[in-house]
N, C-alpha and C positions, 0 to 999 in steps of 0.2 A: 616236703622240699623236693626239688627236682632230682631226677635219677642221675644227672651228670652235673659237672661244673665247667666253668669257662676253661678252655684249653684242652679238654678231653677230646680224643680222636674217636670219631664214630664212623659207622658205615651205614648205607641205606637200610632202613627198617629198624634201626636201634631206637628204643623208647627213650625220650628225653624228659618229658614232664607231662603234667595234665594241663588242660586248657585254662583252669582256674588260676594256675600259677603264672604261666607265661604264654603269650600269644605266638603262634608260628609266624616266621618271616622267611627270608631267603634260605633255601636249602632245607626247609622243613615243611611238613604238612600235618594236618590234624585229621584224625579218624576216631569216631566214637568218644570224643572228649580227650583223647590222648595225642600228644604231639610226638611225631616220629621224624627221624632224619631222612631226607630225600636224596642226599648226596654224601659221598665221603668227605671228611674234612675235620676241622676243629670247631668245637662248640664255642659260641660267643653269646653271652647273656647281657642284656641291657635292663638292669633292674629299675632304672628310672622310667624307661618307656614300657617296661614289662613285656619285652619280646625276646625271643631266642632265635639264633641264626646258626648256620653251619657254613664256615668260611674255609677257603683254601689255606694252606699252611703259611702263605705269604700275606694273609689278611684280606685277600680279595673275596668278594661275595660269590657264592655259588649260585648257579641257575636253579630257580625254583620252578618246577614244572606246574602247569595248570591243574587245578582241582575241579571236580564236577561242579558246574554252576557258574564258573568264571565266564565273563563276557569278553570275547576275543575279537580283535579287529585284524584284518589281514588282506592280502592281495592274492587272487587266484593265479597260481603259477602254472598249473597243469589242469586240464579238463578232459576227461575221457567219457565214454558212453555211460558208465555206471558210477563213477566217482570223480572227485576233484581234490586237488591239493592246494592248501592255503598257507602262505608264508605269514606267520603271526607277527605283528609289529606293535600291538597294544593289548594290554591285559587289564581289565577293570578300570579303564580310563587312564592308565599309566603306560608310558613307553616301555616296550618289551623287545629290545633288539637282541635277540638270542639265536636267530636262525631256525627257530622251531617251526616245524611243518604240521599243520592240522589237516586231517583227512576227513572228508565228508562223503557219505554214501548217498546215492540217489534217493533212498528211502527216508533220509533225514533232511530233505529239502522242502517237501510239501506233502500234504495228506492226499492230494489228488494224484491221479495217474499221469505220469509223464514217460515218454519213450526214451529220451536221451537227456543227459546232463546239459548238453549244449542248448537245450530249450529254456533253461533256467539260470545257468551260470556259464561264463566264458572267461578266457584268460584275460587278465588285467582288471577284472572287476574287483572293487573294494567291498568287502563283505563283513558284516557283523554277525557273529555266531556265538553259541554257548557250548562250553566243554561238557562232554558226556562221561568222561572217565577221569580218574585221579592219578597223577604222576605216572602216566604210561606214555610210551612212544611207539607208534604215533598217537598224537592226541586226537580223539574222535570228537567231531563237532557237529552241531545241528543248526539249521536256520529256520526251523519251524516255530513260528510265533510272530505277532504283529510288529514287534520292534526289531526283529532279526531279518536278515536277508541282504540283498545288494543295496548299498547306499550310494554307489557311484559306478558308472560304467561308460564305456566308449563304443562307438560304432565299429563293427567288425570290418566295414568297408573302408572308411576314410579316417577313423580314429577320433572323430569329433564327439564330444560328450553327448550322451543320449538324454532326451527329454521324456519324462513320464507323461503319458496321456491319460489313460484310465487303467486301473487295476495293475496288471503286469505288462501292459503294452508300451513299447518304447518307440520313439520317433527321432530320427536324425534331422536336425534343421539344415544341415549342409547338403547332404545327398538324398534326403527324403527316404532313407532306408528305414524299414520297420523291423523290429526285433522284439523278443520277449525276455523278461528276466523275473526272477522271484525276488521282488523288491521289499525293502523295509518300509514302515509307515512314514519315515522321515527321509525318503530317498531324495538326494540332491540338495537338501536344505543347508547342509554345511559346506556346499560347493557352489553356492549361488545359482542353483538350477530351480526353476519354478515349474510346477506341473502345468500342462497345456491340454486340458480335456477337450478343447475345441479341435484338436488335431487327432482325436480318436478315430479309429476306423468306423466308417458309417455303414450301417446295415441297410440293405436294400428294402425299399418300401413295397409292400404287396397289397395296396388298397385296390378298390374296384376299378379305379381309373387307369392304373398302371399295370394291372395284372389281368391278363386274359387267360381264363382257364382253358380256353381252346388251344392255346399255344404251348401248354406245359403238360407233360405226362398224360397225353391222350385225353385231355379234358373234354374233347368233343364227343367222347363216348356217351355223355348224357344226352346231348342233342341227337347223336347218331342212334342212341337207343330209342329215343322217341320216334325218330324217322323209321327205324326198323319196326317198332310196334305199330306205327301208323300204316306202314307198308303192309304188315301182316293183316291189319284190319281191313285195308282196302282189298287185299288179296282174298280174304275170307268172304267179303261182300261180293266179290266177283265170282267166287266159287258158288255162293248161295244163289246167284242170279242165273246160273246155268241150269238147264233142265237135268233132271235126274235120269240118266240113261240106264242106270242099273235096274230101275224099276221096269222100264220098257223092255229091257232084255229079258227079265224074268217072265214078263207076260208073254213075250214071243215064244219062249221055251215051253211055257205051259200049253200054248196053243199048238 
């Protein structure tokens, strides 16, 4: 049976039961198969639903902090060079109006090197992230993964929704501003935004017709080298056609 009963007053860290008896709910969390209290209050058991809660003394539900692996949705409220803060509003698909702030470090955004958080996240971006710790404040989150990242963003110039072109490249249809974000695989789909790969930045063509090697990085050096070599050859031929004065000088000296 459970270590406590309904109505018992508990504090964070108190052992309540094992996971086989009751499932954790508001104000509780599970670790290694054991359910613990995550907040102070009174125990409430629902044997029909087989769940256990920790409520306030007036019967109101306690805030249950995220656990590792929870999928969180929120809005970026602050973005700095090395970290950003996200106001969490959804947890595992359910509304989570708690005022909880999730913190994301630049190393938990992408596996590639980035100089600044502003290159991948900006204020007002809607982000899907995963929790990295359990019942800790602040909650550390990560957006590394195909289903994680920015799901909606606005232009930093005019505030118009940004359209995804290719990969993490964004384009504003109003002011034609280009930005970058670390986007999720379903970016914009829940907000009526369609990807526009035709608006992706075009790379410059370097075919033989458009690219003259002589105009870039001293490409003429090959032709110049040939001219120099030809000039050396002509110069050597000119030298060979001259009479050998050294031989005549030596004969004069002998005489």
